[in-house]
C-alpha angles and dihedrals in degrees: 000000000000140000130201130260116223091265092058099256121125127255132185111270095238090070113087132357119305112287095001116116119219113250113247093218091055091049092051090051092046091052092050091053092045092051099041097041096226143061090233095055092044091051091053092046092051097039091241134123118262093242089054092052091047091049093049093050090048090050091053091047089052091049091050094041089224136093115253103187139030109221112233132186087257113030129318139291120223119239122224088260090056092049091052093046092048090053090052099046106030096081097048094043093048090049091052091048091051091052091049092050092050089054095057115112111263093013095276113185109209138020100193122056119257109229108218125181136181146110111334094230097052092044094050100039101038116005105047094047089049092052095047094098090055091049089055088054092053107277112149117209135192114191129204124181128203148105121316100244093051093044093050089052088052091049091053090049092052098250092121136034100206131016129194101218128192090208131042110262117242127227135036096273092081129051118207137182126192110259106179145336117239119203118208121224132190108231143175138172116270089258094056092040089057091050095048101033118218088229089059090052090050091052103035103026117201092356090072090061098057111125095020112122112246121219117203140169093227137030093242092058095227100175095039093046090054091048093050092049096044100041106025098029091227140102120261112230133181132053128284118261092215128021118195117172092218125063090218088061090048088052093050093048094050093046087053091055103261094136139272134322146164116248137172107263094233089062097052101030094112093047091051091049093049096044094245086121131031125209107233094200139017103202121192090231110033120184111268128190126195120222118209133205107223135188137160110284093238095055099061092103098050104118101223093045091049089050093053092044095051092045092053093045089053094047092046092064087079095044 
């Protein structure tokens, strides 16, 4: 037996009190909380205040006569009742949202901003140019840059919608798909390449690089240390000559002749092609890192997030 929700669709009879339809606004708010994992994130997604979202969820719980969420120190956990309700209403609500978006003047694609976070270099060089056509169609973006661990914590807390991560997130709270592989390359300006000699690096390995200033984006030399270990089979010792907390700054310094560095190939592809940089080694097995596109597991069905995700996955095939 079924009864009707206030928009006319049918709902199992064990939801709600006898004869009382479930309010569509409350269901939308419930689904946003279920997908985002917190009242704060749902409020931002819906353009409402957090107290309003809390009040609407409580009203729905009172109407159902059952708790929907367990309040946690960080966010909420869905009860079994909430999981069942989300399964029932997600499809119809998403379909209604899609119809509403198609009806916007000019074919705009999203009313609320999508909060996207990741490494500054990847965002600026690859992601933002790829998303420009969606911005023209009405997509609103808010960008945050930072390190993967901190950004993934922010994603779990509902501060972001999508995160470009340099490692695969752990746990079932986040869903992630591989976005791109980045190959690391040891580079120098033509002046330093002439001093060192790529042929010397091929013969002597790390020994040929002694005395060459190293430019890094962090004091602990994370990318370079991995390259030395993976390619040369040795430990990198000694401090960096220049530390710039942005790989674009590292690139600029090395092009200007500050020394040598290890960079992702996508970032220095043009400089290698033009001769502004020289690859000091072409190993048969270069270090490769996979970047992932992560989001909270419950938000996979949100239309504007799915649109951004699919657009980036398509664009990344040529990265």
